[in-house]
N, C-alpha and C positions, 0 to 999 in steps of 0.2 A: 723255813719261815716264809710264808707266802705273802702276797700283796695285802691281804686282810690284816695280818699282824702289823705291818709297817704303817698302813693307813690308820688303824686304830691307835697305834703309838703316836703318830703325828697329831691326830685329833685330840688325844689326851694331853699331850705336851702343849699344844697351842691353846687349848681351853684353859688350862691351869695358868699359863703365862698371861693370857688375856685377863683373867680374873685378878691376878696380882697387879698388872699394870692399871687396871680400872680402879682398884682400891687405892693405889698410889695417886692416880689423878684426882679421885674424889677427896683424898686427904689433903691435897694441895689446893682444893677449891675449884678445880677445873671440871665443871659440869656442863659440858657442851657436846654436841654431836661430833664436832671436829676432833675433840680429845678422845672420844670413844673410837672413832675411825682410825685415829693414829695408833691407839693401843692395839686395835685389831690388826692393823698392818704390821706393826712391830712384832706382835705375837706370831703371826703367820710366817714372816720372814725368818725370825730367830728359830722357830720350831723347824722350819724347812732345813736350815743349816745344821741344826743339832741332829735331827733324824737322818738327814743325808749323810752326815759324817759317820753316824753309827752304822748305817746301811753299807757305806763304802768299806768301813773297817771290818764289818762282818763278812762282806763278799770277798775281801782280800785275806780273810782269816788272820787279821792282826789283833793280837791280844793286848790288853792294857799292861802297863809296866808291873803292876802288883800281881796280876794274874799269870804272867808269863814265867815267873820264878817258881818252877815246879819242885825244886830241891828244898825249898823252905817248908813245904807241906809234908815232906817225908819224915817219919820219925828217925832219929839218929840212934843207931845201935852200936854197942861196943863189939869190936871183933876180938876173938880170943887169940 
């Protein structure tokens, strides 16, 4: 997974989060340039933390708790 994969993932996460935060701001009645800039800043920072942690876990080859249990996916057979 190259840099293009991680950059596209970051842009996707930050744009979705920005849209969510903008909708929340509009529903509260905050329609100003400052609220949009705040939503953008929070989206960029939160996405950087999220994607950075995913990149770090991928680089260190740390699986999630549900994925690391390989015995659960094996079918159980009876021994004679």
